[in-house]
Residue, then its C-alpha position, 0 to 999 in steps of 0.5 A: m534496451l535496458y529492462l528492469a525487474y524485481s529481484s525479490l531477494y528478501p521476504d517481506g510483508a506483502g505492502a513492502q513488496l507491492q510497493r517495491i514492484l510498483g515502483i520499479y514498474a513506475l520507474s520503467r515508464f519514467l526512464g523509458c525502460g522495459y519491464i519484466h514482471v515478477r509476481v509475489k512469491n513468499i510473504k513474511y509477515q501475513g498479519l496479526g491473525v497469522l501471528e496469533t495462530g500460527i496458521e498461515i493464509p492459504d494462496l496469500a500471494d496468489c491473492y495479492n498477484e490477482l489483485v495487483q496485475l502489471p503490464s509486463d514485456p513478453m520476455t523471461i530473466a532466462d532470456f537474457g542470458d548473462e546480460v543479467i545485473n543486479i543492484d540491490q538500490p540502484t540510483i538514477e545514474d547507475i540505471l541511466k548508464l546501464r541504459e546508455q551501454s544498452l543502447m550503445t552495444d545494441r543488446n538487451m540488458l536486464l537490470t534487477m534491484n530489490l529497493p527502487y526508493k534511491v529514484v522514486d523517493r527523490y521523484p515520487g511523482v513517477y508513481s503517477t504511472v501506477r494509479g488506478i491499478i488496483n481498480e473495479a476490475a479486480r472484484e470479478r477477478l477475486a470473485h471466486r475467494p471466500f472474502s469477495g464478500e467484504f468488498n465494498r459497494k458504494e450507495g449513490d453519492e455517498i463519500v466512503v472515507a477508509v481509516h487505515v490503523r496500522r497496528g498488529e505486530l507493531f505493539s511489540v516491534d518498530s513501535d515508534r512507526m505507529l500513530s496514536n489513536a488520538y491522531y486517527v480521531a483528530v483526522c477523522k473529525q476534521i474530514a467529518d466537518v468539511l463534509t457536513r459543512t458541504n452537505r455531503r453524505f459520508r461514512f467512515e470505515l476503520y480497517t485494523e486488526v485486533p488480537r482475539t485472545n491474549f497471547v505471547r509470541n517470541g516473548h512479546h505479549y499481545s492482548p485485545e485491550d492493546l488497541k483501546l477501540s472504544d477510542f474510535d467511537q468518537i468518529e462519526n458514522n463509523l463502521y468497524r471493519i476488524n481483522q478482515h482479509a488483507v487483500s479485501t482491505l487493500f482493495n477497500l482502501a485503494l477504492s476509497d473516496i478519502l484514505v487516511g494512511s498510516r505509516s505503512s507500505f500497505s497504506y502506501v500501496a493503496a494510495i498510489a495504485g488505487t482511485a481514491g480521490r484524496v490521501i491524507m497521510p503524514r510524512f514518514w521514510h517514503a516521500l509523499l506525493p505532491c497530490w496528497i494532503e500532509s497531516d501533522s503526525v501527532t495533532g492530526t491537523f492538515d490543511r482543510e481548504i484543500l480537502t474538496i471532493n468532486 
């Protein structure tokens, strides 16, 4: 059999690494390959708070690994000896060729990769196999962590709309990735209108990071005024969830009823691996799943007729 695994060659943010890992697992299920799980080890970007203080978050990688757990075949990379091939970004043709070679020679082979996107962005529906990986069971696994008190609990039939406003270091680098405050407000107003017309109780929860002080890092200036947080006061029944632990934030985004995502792997992971009933997200460099609702990245408009919640 051919087995797939994450090569973890390039440290990155947690969202980026988890998206790669989930993509490789989904790819293994899609193509009938085995899967060897490789945990997140090093997290290069740990959030705005760490950028501000310079103090890394203890056990952050372990927390993410407790949150996102995937079934793995009972083998290690060392078990494959010389039968390990690394292709940084394999195509589906690369994988199928190696799978055939493994079958024809009757040998187990392992393909390690860094990025699965040449396949999963072409066939985004394969992510259906990771839906629900982030679920209520994680609440118990992480109960010993100090941030577990930030985990959401639903109140009866209330609809929880989680809004991920990706900011952090983007004020200074890759600023073109950011969606405007007006975009998020427009999306939320449309959601509120739909839920009000259908007599649903709801609350919005806005997750973002805000500098606690003015500071300079690597020549870039950060200020609490950058976000213009008061813009979001226009959102009805809005609860601000500012500077909360990244793992509790990912858990809450993933288990929301409606997820308003940003152009971010962190949002993407919550959307593919959680249980959100509806995902609203603009098109960006990763393919949207067919069941998601695409929004306009400038105006925030989307097809409200398909926003139905059971």
